[in-house]
Structures are given as structure tokens and as C-alpha cells.
N, C-alpha and C positions, 0 to 999 in steps of 0.2 A: 158471810163470815165478817166479823168485826176485825178491822185491821188494827194491829197494835204496834207500838214502837218500844224499843229497848236500847239502852246505852251501855257500851262496854267500858271497861276500865283499861288502864295503861298496860297491865300485864297481858291482856288478851291481844291488844294491838301490837305490842312488841313481839309476842309469839307468832302472830300472823306475818309480820315483817321479816323476822329472822328464821322462822321455821324451827326454832330451838326451844326446848328439846323436841326431837322428832315425834315422840309419842304424844306430847302435849299438843303439838301442831296438828296432828291427825285428829285428835279429839276435838279441837276447836273447829276445824274445817267441817267435820261431820256434824257437830252440834249446830253450828251456824247455818249449814246447808239445810238442816231440818227446820230451823226457825224461819229462814227465808222461804222455803217451800210451803210453810204454813201461813205465809202472808205477813210475817213479822218484819218490820223495818228495823234494821240494826244500825245504830249511829255511834260515832266517836265525836266527843266534844273537842273544842279547840284546846282545852287544858290537857286532855288525854293525848291529843296529837303532839302538842308541845313537849309533854313529858316523854313520850315515846321517841321523839326526835333527839332529845338529849340522851336518853337511856341507850339507844342503839349506838350512838357515837361513843359513849363512855364505856359501856360493857362489851361491845363487839368491835370496837376499834375502827369503825367505818368513818369516812369523811362526811362532810355536810351534804355534798351532792348525792352520795350513795344513800344517806339517811333519807333525804327528800324523795329520791327515786323509789326506795322501798316503801315509804309511806304512801306515795302516790299510787303505787301498784296495789297495795292492800286496800286503799280507799276507793279504788275503781274495780275491785275484784268481783263485786256483786254480793259479797258477804257483809260488808260494812261500808257505810257512807259517812262523809263528814256532816255533822249536825248543821253546820252553817253553809251547806251546799257548795255550789260551784266556786264561790269566792275563795274557799279554802284550797281547792284544787289549783286555782290560779296562784295562790300564795306558795304552794309547794313547787309549782313550775317556775316561779320567779328565781332569779339568781342575783348574786351581788347584794348590795345594800339598798334598803334596809333588809335585815335578816328575817328568817321565817318567824321567829318569836314576835318580833315587832309587828309583822304583818298579821299574825293571829290576834295579837292584842288589839290592833286597830280594827280588825274585822269584828271582834266581839263587841266593842263599843259602837261601831257603825250599825251593826245589826240591831242594837237597842236604841238607835237614833241619838246616840251621844257622841259629841265631838271629843277627840282625844287631845290632851295637852302633853307636850314632851320638851325636854331639854336637848334632845338628840336631833341634830339637823337632818340626818339621813331619814329618821323615822318621820320627821315633819314633811318629807316629800310625798308621803302617802295621802290619798284622798281622805278628807275628814280629820286630818291630824294637823294641829297648829303648834308652832314653836312658842313656848312661853317666854 
């Protein structure tokens, strides 16, 4: 069997994190289970993860820690994985400053072998990030 990969959008990841609405969540879990059983790798990009992080805080009123925990749970569930691998899970597990979005930005550039420039001293503390 040829192994294939597929990327999900923000709506799917938010649904997995929140379980809302319940019928949508059940449909997603069932469909993703079938894909994974067929050997399909399902991924979420850093952009999708960042958007979901903001969306669950804004629309569901959860704090940053709860949003990170929900995303971490969804991305280690076996249904979907972060496109940029373990480094994204490390970013989700990180607390304090720099924040998750800064960590995801730095991760995207680093994965492409590109140094990041910033005016933010906290972000400049990340590997591969330099203060301009």
C-alpha cells in the first residue's frame, strides 16, 4: 500500500480540541480513524495550530494553558500530528515567554534553514532567532 499524507484545516483541529459540536466531533473522529487505519498520515501545519490556539481562546473562553493542553492532546491522539514534528509539541509544552505563536514562527523558519529576525527580546531568546 502506498502511504499518503493529508493536512487538516483549522476547523477540524478546533473541533477535535473542543468536541464541539458533538455530532461534528463524532464525524471527525470516525473519518480520521478510517484514514489512519488505511495508512494515511494526517498533519496540522503550524499555521493551523496557531489559528486553533487563538480560536479556542476567543470562541470558547479558555485560557492559554488550557488551549495549549487541548492542542497537545489532539496532536498526540493518534488522529493528527504536527507537520513539524516533535519541536511543535515542545512549543506547546513550553510556558511563559516567548509565547506559542512566536515559538511556531521560529520553528517554521528553522525548519526551512532560515534564521529569524525580531524586535522582540523575548522571541530573540529562542534558538535560531536574532534581535535586529
